[in-house]
C-alpha positions as CSV (number, residue, x, y, z in Angstrom):
1,X,83.2,73.3,151.2
2,X,83.2,76.9,149.9
3,X,84.5,75.7,146.6
4,X,87.9,75.0,148.3
5,X,89.8,71.8,149.2
6,X,91.0,71.8,152.8
7,X,93.4,69.4,154.6
8,X,94.3,68.8,158.2
9,X,97.8,69.9,159.2
10,X,100.0,69.1,162.2
11,X,103.3,70.6,163.3
12,X,104.8,73.3,165.5
13,X,103.3,76.6,166.8
14,X,104.1,79.6,168.8
15,X,101.4,81.8,170.5
16,X,102.0,85.3,171.8
17,X,100.7,85.4,175.4
18,X,101.4,89.1,175.8
19,X,104.3,91.1,177.4
20,X,106.9,89.3,175.2
21,X,106.0,85.8,176.4
22,X,105.8,83.2,173.6
23,X,104.2,79.8,174.3
24,X,106.0,77.4,172.1
25,X,104.4,74.2,171.1
26,X,107.5,72.7,169.5
27,X,107.8,69.1,170.6
28,X,108.3,67.5,167.2
29,X,109.0,64.1,168.9
30,X,105.5,64.2,170.4
31,X,104.0,62.8,167.2
32,X,105.8,59.5,167.9
33,X,105.2,59.6,171.6
34,X,102.0,57.8,172.8
35,X,101.9,60.3,175.7
36,X,101.8,63.2,173.3
37,X,103.5,66.5,173.8
38,X,103.4,70.1,172.8
39,X,102.4,70.3,169.1
40,X,99.6,71.9,167.2
41,X,97.0,71.0,164.6
42,X,95.1,73.2,162.2
43,X,93.4,73.2,158.8
44,X,94.5,74.9,155.6
45,X,93.3,75.0,152.0
46,X,95.2,72.7,149.7
47,X,94.5,74.6,146.5
48,X,95.5,77.9,145.1
49,X,92.1,78.9,143.8
50,X,92.3,82.4,145.2
51,X,96.1,82.8,145.1
52,X,96.7,82.3,148.8
53,X,96.1,79.5,151.2
54,X,93.4,79.9,153.9
55,X,94.2,78.9,157.4
56,X,91.6,77.7,159.9
57,X,92.7,77.3,163.6
58,X,89.7,75.9,165.4
59,X,91.5,75.6,168.8
60,X,92.7,79.2,169.0
61,X,90.1,80.1,171.7
62,X,91.8,77.6,174.1
63,X,95.3,79.3,173.9
64,X,94.8,81.3,177.1
65,X,93.7,78.2,179.1
66,X,96.6,76.1,177.7
67,X,99.0,78.9,178.4
68,X,97.9,79.3,182.0
69,X,98.0,75.6,182.7
70,X,101.6,75.5,181.4
71,X,102.9,78.4,183.5
72,X,102.4,81.3,181.2
73,X,100.5,84.3,182.4
74,X,98.0,85.4,179.7
75,X,98.4,89.1,179.2
76,X,96.2,89.7,176.1
77,X,92.5,90.0,175.4
78,X,90.7,86.7,175.3
79,X,91.4,85.1,171.9
80,X,88.5,84.7,169.3
81,X,86.8,81.4,169.1
82,X,88.8,80.5,166.0
83,X,91.0,82.0,163.3
84,X,90.0,81.7,159.7
85,X,91.4,83.7,156.8
86,X,94.2,84.2,154.3
87,X,97.5,82.8,155.5
88,X,99.1,86.3,155.4
89,X,96.6,87.6,157.9
90,X,96.7,84.6,160.3
91,X,100.3,83.2,160.2
92,X,103.4,85.1,161.3
93,X,106.0,84.5,158.6
94,X,109.4,83.8,160.1
95,X,111.9,80.9,160.2
96,X,112.0,78.9,163.4
97,X,115.2,80.7,164.5
98,X,113.8,84.2,164.0
99,X,110.3,84.0,165.5
100,X,109.5,87.5,166.7
101,X,108.8,88.2,170.4
102,X,105.4,89.7,169.7
103,X,102.6,89.0,167.2
104,X,99.7,91.2,166.2
105,X,96.3,90.1,167.8
106,X,94.7,87.2,165.8
107,X,98.0,85.8,164.5
108,X,100.0,82.7,165.3
109,X,103.3,81.2,164.1
110,X,102.8,77.8,162.5
111,X,105.1,75.3,160.8
112,X,104.1,72.0,159.3
113,X,106.6,69.2,159.9
114,X,107.3,65.8,158.2
115,X,106.6,64.2,161.6
116,X,103.3,66.0,161.9
117,X,102.3,65.0,158.4
118,X,103.1,61.4,159.0
119,X,101.2,61.4,162.3
120,X,98.2,63.2,160.7
121,X,98.0,60.7,157.8
122,X,98.1,57.8,160.3
123,X,95.3,59.4,162.3
124,X,93.2,59.9,159.2
125,X,93.7,56.2,158.2
126,X,93.1,54.9,161.7
127,X,90.1,57.0,162.5
128,X,88.5,57.6,159.1
129,X,84.9,56.9,160.1
130,X,85.2,59.1,163.2
131,X,86.5,62.0,161.0
132,X,83.7,61.6,158.6
133,X,81.1,61.6,161.4
134,X,82.7,64.6,163.2
135,X,83.0,66.6,160.0
136,X,79.4,65.9,159.1
137,X,78.3,67.0,162.6
138,X,80.5,70.1,162.5
139,X,79.0,71.1,159.1
140,X,75.5,70.6,160.4
141,X,76.1,72.7,163.4
142,X,77.8,75.4,161.2
143,X,74.9,75.4,158.8
144,X,72.4,75.6,161.7
145,X,74.1,78.7,162.8
146,X,73.8,80.5,159.5
147,X,70.9,82.8,158.7
148,X,68.0,81.0,156.9
149,X,68.7,82.9,153.7
150,X,72.4,82.0,153.6
151,X,73.6,80.1,150.6
152,X,77.1,79.6,152.0
153,X,76.8,75.8,152.2
154,X,74.2,75.3,149.5
155,X,75.1,72.8,146.8
156,X,76.3,74.3,143.6
157,X,73.6,74.6,140.9
158,X,74.0,71.9,138.3
159,X,75.2,73.0,134.9
160,X,72.4,73.3,132.4
161,X,73.3,72.0,128.9
162,X,72.7,74.6,126.2
163,X,73.0,73.8,122.5
164,X,76.4,75.6,122.5
165,X,77.8,73.4,125.4
166,X,76.4,70.2,123.7
167,X,78.2,71.2,120.5
168,X,81.4,72.0,122.3
169,X,81.3,68.7,124.2
170,X,80.8,66.8,121.0
171,X,83.9,68.5,119.4
């Protein structure tokens, strides 16, 4: 999609709820716990086509609800439906021990973990058909929301062989 390769990611996250309150989803043992726990999943590009990874956080809109259900008072504007953009504009860059108390709007702290990676790969293997069906449905819904003249999800035009490309291929 969009001439990029994306991959699912799982790990730890911190969300700024406002007034210096950080909601930390940092239960790295949750990946091995059938009851789950506080962790986070997102999508990111797996290539360096444009020099920087893109991050897609489709659950960002639920942060205020999750925060309130877990005892945090949400003190910010309602979050956007999702975050999608260059990693430098989406992800707060800081080591775990030095996560700042406040983030700019539209940013989140994310950290992929080995446990998250293993869990995600197991989920992909176990539920491969469901992932394909859900991805297809999501792309269809996304395409239906685009203006009719959009070529965002249009297949790339096939290469046309010219005499020069035929000669170069033969060499």
